[in-house]
C-alpha positions in Angstrom: -13.2 -20.4 43.6 -15.8 -20.7 41.0 -17.4 -23.7 42.6 -17.5 -22.0 45.9 -19.4 -19.0 44.3 -21.9 -21.5 42.9 -22.4 -23.2 46.2 -22.9 -19.8 47.9 -25.5 -18.6 45.4 -27.3 -21.8 45.7 -27.1 -21.7 49.4 -28.6 -18.3 49.5 -31.4 -19.8 47.4 -32.0 -16.9 45.0 -32.1 -16.5 41.3 -29.3 -14.4 39.6 -31.6 -11.5 39.1 -32.7 -11.5 42.8 -29.2 -11.8 44.0 -28.4 -8.2 43.3 -31.2 -7.3 45.5 -30.2 -9.6 48.2 -31.5 -12.8 49.4 -35.2 -13.5 50.0 -36.2 -13.3 53.6 -37.3 -16.5 55.4 -41.0 -15.2 55.0 -40.4 -14.9 51.3 -38.8 -18.3 51.1 -41.8 -19.9 53.0 -44.4 -18.2 50.9 -42.8 -19.3 47.7 -42.6 -22.7 48.8 -46.1 -22.8 50.2 -47.3 -21.8 46.9 -45.2 -24.1 44.6 -45.8 -27.2 46.8 -49.1 -26.3 48.0 -48.1 -26.8 51.5 -50.7 -27.5 54.2 -51.1 -25.3 57.2 -49.3 -28.1 59.4 -46.5 -28.1 57.0 -46.1 -24.4 56.9 -46.1 -24.4 60.8 -43.3 -26.9 60.6 -41.3 -25.1 57.9 -41.4 -21.7 59.5 -38.8 -22.3 62.2 -36.6 -24.2 59.6 -36.5 -21.0 57.3 -36.2 -18.7 60.5 -33.1 -20.6 61.6 -31.6 -20.7 58.2 -32.0 -17.0 58.1 -30.2 -16.4 61.3 -27.2 -18.6 60.1 -27.2 -16.6 56.8 -27.3 -13.2 58.6 -24.5 -14.4 60.8 -22.3 -15.5 58.0 -23.0 -12.3 55.9 -22.4 -10.0 59.0 -19.0 -11.7 59.5 -18.0 -11.0 56.0 -19.2 -7.5 56.1 -17.2 -6.9 59.3 -14.2 -8.1 57.4 -13.6 -10.9 59.9 -14.7 -13.8 57.7 -12.9 -16.1 55.5 -14.7 -16.5 52.3 -14.1 -20.2 51.9 -15.5 -20.7 55.5 -18.4 -18.5 54.7 -19.3 -20.6 51.6 -18.8 -23.8 53.6 -21.3 -22.4 56.1 -23.8 -21.5 53.3 -23.4 -25.0 51.8 -24.0 -26.7 55.2 -27.0 -24.4 55.9 -28.5 -25.2 52.5 -28.0 -28.8 53.0 -29.5 -28.8 56.5 -32.5 -26.8 55.3 -33.2 -28.9 52.3 -33.1 -32.2 54.4 -35.3 -30.7 57.0 -37.9 -29.4 54.4 -37.9 -32.8 52.6 -38.7 -34.5 55.9 -42.0 -32.5 56.2 -43.1 -33.0 52.6 -45.2 -35.8 51.0 -43.4 -38.1 48.4 -45.1 -36.0 45.7 -44.0 -32.6 47.1 -40.5 -34.0 47.7 -40.0 -34.9 44.0 -41.1 -31.3 42.9 -38.8 -29.7 45.7 -35.9 -31.8 44.4 -36.5 -30.6 40.9 -36.6 -27.0 42.0 -33.4 -27.7 43.8 -31.9 -29.2 40.7 -33.1 -26.4 38.4 -31.7 -23.9 40.9 -28.4 -25.6 41.0 -28.4 -25.6 37.1 -29.3 -22.0 36.9 -26.5 -21.1 39.2 -24.1 -22.9 37.1 -25.1 -21.2 34.0 -25.0 -17.8 35.7 -21.5 -18.6 37.1 -20.3 -19.8 33.5 -21.7 -16.5 32.1 -19.6 -14.4 34.7 -16.3 -15.8 33.3 
């Protein structure tokens, strides 16, 4: 169960502090990525529908859970798949240098979530 929580938090792509406030919107995620990776206008145009699609999947998974009709393990699996799909699609539009930075961000986020999870026990 601990691993599932870690995956869900990672999938949402938020820090421990912002998790309490809810996940960032697709627009906020895109703005952060644009700043941290110095995306070109063409890259932003390609990334926007990726984040929008991920946002719809996340909303659907969250709505399912809020309505009491969702299995938490299925929701976490859905978050994991969404996160993996989003990361691979984003990497496809990045330069090699940007990909290195993005992967480092993903790794740091995973480590932060691991520490957060361990602190919750």
